[in-house]
VOPAGU-2260 file (C-alpha; in pm, 1 decimal, decimal comma):
REM VOPAGU-2260
SITE   aa  ch    i         X         Y         Z
SITE  MET   A    0    1486,9   -7175,0   -1797,6
SITE  HIS   A    1    1586,5   -6837,8   -1628,3
SITE  SER   A    2    1651,2   -6837,4   -1205,6
SITE  ILE   A    3    1666,9   -6585,7   -1004,5
SITE  ARG   A    4    1649,8   -6544,2    -581,7
SITE  TYR   A    5    1466,0   -6370,1    -333,4
SITE  MET   A    6    1511,6   -6316,3       9,3
SITE  VAL   A    7    1211,5   -6308,4     237,6
SITE  GLU   A    8    1275,4   -6082,3     541,3
SITE  LYS   A    9    1649,5   -6154,7     511,0
SITE  CYS   A   10    1574,3   -6481,7     690,8
SITE  LYS   A   11    1560,0   -6755,8     395,3
SITE  THR   A   12    1647,2   -6729,3      44,5
SITE  TYR   A   13    1420,6   -6900,6    -243,2
SITE  ASP   A   14    1521,4   -7003,3    -606,5
SITE  ILE   A   15    1274,9   -6879,9    -841,7
SITE  GLN   A   16    1261,0   -7095,8   -1166,7
SITE  ARG   A   17    1124,3   -6937,7   -1459,8
SITE  LYS   A   18     918,5   -7149,0   -1681,8
SITE  TYR   A   19     836,9   -7052,7   -2066,0
SITE  SER   A   20     659,7   -7240,2   -2305,5
SITE  GLY   A   21     631,1   -7158,8   -2706,7
SITE  GLY   A   22     842,8   -6822,2   -2632,8
SITE  ALA   A   23     636,2   -6724,7   -2311,3
SITE  MET   A   24     656,4   -6692,2   -1990,5
SITE  ASP   A   25     343,4   -6899,4   -1854,1
SITE  GLY   A   26     491,6   -6914,6   -1467,4
SITE  PHE   A   27     754,1   -6973,5   -1223,8
SITE  GLN   A   28     804,2   -7168,9    -912,8
SITE  CYS   A   29     995,4   -7085,7    -591,8
SITE  ALA   A   30    1219,8   -7378,2    -387,1
SITE  GLU   A   31    1443,0   -7308,7    -129,2
SITE  ALA   A   32    1798,3   -7151,0    -218,4
SITE  ASP   A   33    2146,8   -7304,6     -72,0
SITE  SER   A   34    2387,5   -7050,3    -249,7
SITE  ASP   A   35    2420,9   -6719,9    -343,7
SITE  THR   A   36    2338,0   -6533,8    -656,8
SITE  LEU   A   37    2368,4   -6196,2    -838,5
SITE  ASP   A   38    1976,1   -6183,6    -883,4
SITE  ILE   A   39    1871,5   -6120,1    -533,3
SITE  PHE   A   40    1553,8   -5909,5    -446,0
SITE  ASP   A   41    1355,9   -5894,9    -100,1
SITE  GLY   A   42    1038,9   -6029,3     -31,7
SITE  ILE   A   43     787,8   -6021,9     235,0
SITE  ASP   A   44     533,4   -6255,7     385,3
SITE  LEU   A   45     182,4   -6202,4     408,5
SITE  ASP   A   46     151,8   -6097,9     759,6
SITE  THR   A   47     414,8   -5843,7     725,9
SITE  LEU   A   48     267,0   -5678,3     394,5
SITE  PHE   A   49     -69,8   -5653,5     618,2
SITE  GLU   A   50     107,8   -5505,5     907,5
SITE  ARG   A   51     300,2   -5234,3     705,8
SITE  TYR   A   52      44,3   -5113,9     511,3
SITE  HIS   A   53    -237,6   -5126,9     773,5
SITE  ILE   A   54    -451,8   -5367,6     603,8
SITE  ASP   A   55    -753,7   -5468,3     815,1
SITE  GLY   A   56   -1097,3   -5573,9     700,0
SITE  SER   A   57   -1252,3   -5632,8     393,2
SITE  ILE   A   58    -979,4   -5728,9     124,6
SITE  LEU   A   59    -945,9   -5981,2    -134,1
SITE  VAL   A   60    -645,9   -6209,1    -190,9
SITE  LYS   A   61    -579,9   -6374,5    -497,2
SITE  MET   A   62    -323,5   -6653,5    -520,6
SITE  ASP   A   63    -177,6   -6824,3    -812,8
SITE  ILE   A   64     139,4   -6916,5    -646,9
SITE  GLU   A   65     231,8   -7234,5    -901,7
SITE  GLY   A   66     258,2   -7488,6    -638,1
SITE  ALA   A   67     374,9   -7326,1    -323,2
SITE  GLU   A   68      18,5   -7314,7    -202,8
SITE  ARG   A   69     152,5   -7605,9      81,8
SITE  GLU   A   70     380,5   -7377,4     211,0
SITE  ILE   A   71     149,8   -7075,3     280,6
SITE  PHE   A   72     -84,7   -7283,1     445,7
SITE  LYS   A   73     113,4   -7532,8     646,7
SITE  LYS   A   74     210,9   -7268,6     893,7
SITE  ILE   A   75    -180,6   -7125,7     867,4
SITE  GLU   A   76    -226,0   -7157,9    1255,1
SITE  HIS   A   77      55,5   -6915,8    1314,9
SITE  ALA   A   78    -112,1   -6627,0    1054,2
SITE  LYS   A   79    -253,5   -6356,5    1125,5
SITE  TRP   A   80    -381,6   -6282,5     751,7
SITE  ILE   A   81    -604,9   -6521,4     676,9
SITE  THR   A   82    -820,1   -6381,7    1001,3
SITE  LYS   A   83    -828,7   -6012,9     813,8
SITE  ILE   A   84    -950,0   -6148,8     451,4
SITE  LYS   A   85   -1305,6   -6120,1     328,5
SITE  VAL   A   86   -1225,4   -6303,7       3,6
SITE  LEU   A   87    -963,2   -6561,8    -112,0
SITE  ALA   A   88    -937,2   -6647,9    -466,9
SITE  ILE   A   89    -663,2   -6934,6    -522,8
SITE  GLU   A   90    -546,5   -7168,1    -801,7
SITE  ILE   A   91    -463,7   -7477,9    -604,4
SITE  HIS   A   92    -195,2   -7716,0    -787,1
SITE  ASP   A   93    -240,4   -8046,9    -627,5
SITE  GLN   A   94     -21,8   -8203,3    -906,8
SITE  ARG   A   95     270,8   -7972,2    -875,5
SITE  CYS   A   96     296,0   -8024,3    -508,2
SITE  ASN   A   97     272,3   -8398,8    -541,7
SITE  ASP   A   98     -22,6   -8406,8    -299,8
SITE  THR   A   99    -363,8   -8492,5    -409,6
SITE  ASN   A  100    -517,7   -8396,5    -106,1
SITE  LEU   A  101    -396,7   -8032,8    -114,0
SITE  SER   A  102    -727,1   -7896,2    -236,8
SITE  GLN   A  103    -932,7   -8066,8      34,6
SITE  SER   A  104    -714,5   -7968,7     296,2
SITE  ILE   A  105    -711,4   -7601,0     175,8
SITE  VAL   A  106   -1068,7   -7607,2     157,3
SITE  GLN   A  107   -1119,2   -7780,1     511,6
SITE  THR   A  108    -846,7   -7487,0     643,8
SITE  CYS   A  109   -1064,9   -7187,5     518,4
SITE  LYS   A  110   -1399,4   -7367,1     665,2
SITE  LYS   A  111   -1192,5   -7337,6     994,3
SITE  TYR   A  112   -1128,4   -6987,1     964,8
SITE  GLY   A  113   -1481,1   -6902,7     827,7
SITE  LEU   A  114   -1411,9   -6891,2     483,4
SITE  ASN   A  115   -1706,6   -7097,0     259,7
SITE  GLY   A  116   -1638,5   -7180,7     -81,4
SITE  LYS   A  117   -1639,5   -7343,9    -411,2
SITE  LYS   A  118   -1446,2   -7407,0    -702,1
SITE  ILE   A  119   -1497,9   -7216,4   -1052,3
SITE  GLY   A  120   -1290,4   -7367,5   -1290,8
SITE  ASP   A  121    -934,8   -7400,5   -1185,2
SITE  ILE   A  122    -990,1   -7160,6    -932,2
SITE  TYR   A  123   -1130,2   -7194,8    -570,3
SITE  VAL   A  124   -1309,5   -6878,3    -396,8
SITE  PHE   A  125   -1401,7   -6827,8     -70,5
SITE  ASN   A  126   -1592,4   -6589,7     102,5
SITE  LYS   A  127   -1653,0   -6452,9     461,6
SITE  ARG   A  128   -2018,9   -6441,1     541,8
């Protein structure tokens, strides 16, 4: 397993654990970091991304964030990005988050913001009508 770290807007540093199976990388997970490493790169949150690139209106957001869904949605009431999107496709990993109610919680949150959806395979697809 290879670890790298990235900083979000220079305020938090996260570890990224790359996981390999059968010789191929099949995903990675982030966890808050507490020490320095040589492999550091900058990241931005969704609100900053939308603001910086003037994203407003009909947009699709696709998330496959390997268990970090709870982190995105736990502070959603302070986020602006969810009010700007037209479609959200998200793979929700209840088991990686150790939260059997995470999917239902995200579905309810999306409904609150006018995003209706359904599960297709492992992916939930929501759209604003």
